C-alpha positions in Angstrom: 8.9 -19.7 -26.7 7.0 -16.4 -26.9 5.7 -16.5 -23.0 7.5 -15.8 -19.8 4.9 -17.5 -17.5 1.6 -16.6 -16.3 0.0 -13.0 -15.6 -2.7 -14.1 -13.1 -5.1 -16.6 -12.0 -8.4 -15.5 -10.6 -9.6 -17.2 -7.7 -12.5 -16.9 -5.0 -12.4 -16.6 -1.3 -14.7 -16.1 1.3 -12.2 -13.8 3.3 -10.0 -11.5 1.7 -8.1 -10.3 4.7 -7.2 -14.2 6.0 -6.2 -14.9 2.6 -4.0 -11.9 2.0 -2.5 -12.4 5.4 -1.7 -16.0 4.7 0.1 -15.3 1.3 2.1 -12.5 3.1 3.1 -14.7 6.3 3.9 -17.3 4.0 5.7 -16.3 1.1 6.3 -12.5 1.6 3.9 -11.8 -1.1 2.5 -8.2 -1.4 -1.2 -7.7 -1.6 -3.5 -4.8 -3.0 -7.1 -3.7 -2.5 -8.7 -1.0 -4.8 -11.2 -0.6 -2.1 -14.3 0.9 -3.0 -13.2 1.5 -6.4 -13.0 -2.0 -7.1 -16.6 -3.1 -5.8 -18.3 -0.3 -7.3 -16.5 -1.4 -10.6 -18.1 -5.2 -10.0 -22.1 -3.6 -8.7 -21.2 -3.4 -5.2 -21.3 -7.1 -4.2 -17.7 -7.9 -5.5 -14.5 -6.9 -3.8 -11.4 -7.5 -5.9 -7.8 -7.6 -4.6 -4.6 -8.7 -6.0 -1.6 -10.8 -4.3 1.7 -10.4 -6.2 3.4 -13.9 -6.5 6.2 -13.3 -8.7 7.5 -10.2 -10.9 4.7 -10.7 -13.1 2.3 -13.1 -12.0 -0.6 -12.6 -9.6 -3.6 -13.8 -7.9 -6.5 -11.7 -8.6 -8.9 -12.4 -5.4 -12.8 -12.0 -5.6 -14.8 -12.0 -2.8 -18.4 -12.2 -3.7 -21.4 -11.6 -1.4 -23.4 -14.7 -1.1 -21.1 -16.9 -3.5 -20.5 -20.0 -1.6 -17.9 -21.7 -4.2 -15.1 -21.0 -2.1 -16.3 -23.0 0.5 -16.7 -26.2 -1.8 -13.9 -29.1 -1.6 -13.5 -31.8 -4.1 -10.9 -34.5 -4.4 -7.9 -33.9 -7.0 -8.8 -33.8 -10.6 -12.5 -33.2 -9.9 -12.3 -29.5 -9.6 -13.0 -28.2 -12.9 -10.7 -27.0 -15.6 -8.4 -25.5 -13.1 -7.5 -28.0 -10.4 -4.8 -26.4 -8.8 -2.0 -23.8 -8.9 2.0 -24.1 -8.5 4.1 -21.1 -7.1 7.7 -21.3 -8.3 10.3 -20.6 -5.5 13.2 -18.4 -6.4 15.8 -20.4 -4.7 16.0 -23.7 -2.7 16.5 -21.4 0.5 13.3 -19.6 -0.4 11.5 -22.7 -0.8 13.0 -24.2 2.6 11.7 -20.7 4.2 8.5 -21.2 2.8 8.2 -24.8 3.5 9.2 -24.4 6.9 6.4 -21.5 7.2 3.8 -23.9 5.9 4.3 -26.6 8.0 4.2 -24.2 10.9 1.0 -22.9 9.9 -0.7 -26.6 9.3 -1.2 -26.0 5.7 1.5 -28.4 4.5 3.1 -31.6 5.8 6.5 -32.5 5.6 6.6 -34.5 2.6 8.6 -33.4 -0.4 7.7 -34.8 -3.7 10.9 -35.2 -6.1 9.5 -35.0 -9.6 12.9 -35.2 -11.0 13.6 -31.5 -12.5 11.4 -30.0 -9.8 10.9 -30.4 -5.9 7.3 -30.0 -4.8 5.2 -29.5 -1.5 1.6 -29.5 -1.7 -0.5 -27.1 0.7 -4.1 -25.7 1.1 -4.5 -22.1 1.5 -7.2 -21.0 4.3 -10.1 -21.4 1.6 -8.7 -25.1 1.0 -7.4 -24.2 -2.5 -4.9 -27.0 -3.1 -1.5 -25.5 -4.3 1.9 -26.5 -4.6 5.2 -24.9 -4.0 7.9 -25.9 -6.2 11.5 -25.2 -6.9 14.3 -26.4 -9.0 15.6 -29.8 -8.1 19.2 -29.3 -7.2 19.7 -33.0 -7.2 17.8 -33.6 -10.5 19.6 -36.1 -12.8 19.1 -35.3 -16.7 16.1 -37.4 -17.9 14.9 -38.7 -14.8 11.4 -37.9 -14.3 9.6 -39.6 -11.1 6.2 -40.0 -10.3 3.9 -38.4 -7.9 4.7 -39.8 -4.3 8.4 -40.1 -4.9 10.2 -38.9 -1.8 12.9 -36.2 -2.2 15.9 -38.1 -0.8 17.1 -34.5 0.6 14.1 -34.3 3.0 13.8 -38.1 3.8 13.9 -38.5 7.7 17.1 -40.8 8.3 16.1 -44.1 10.7 19.4 -43.7 12.8 
């Protein structure tokens, strides 16, 4: 394969500071903002900033005066060409830390999906963007692929 992941995904927000704080608090992400230079490069009505989500991957964040697209919410698979994005945790321990933070912030529920090779938690960022947090499944069995909605046994609440 000639690729090693994605470089960036461009997203819209209605509140840059709130979005930056969310990604810093939930994922220990780093953020950057070129300030006036970024706005001037886009005609003054656009604020451009960055959220580093991996060694070579970032969210390019655009806050555009008068643009209400970040407020529009539609069901899954009716969101256009990019429906949602998935972040990948570096370890199971990191996944669990971020999952706990997302639940505490009210951005995710406790359900963890077992897709077979990965575990997944769905969450919404402060602008309502649907996202996933994924990690390699330590309990995966070769060749097993599970459908959406399959609960991960290691996170299932016991009835006792």
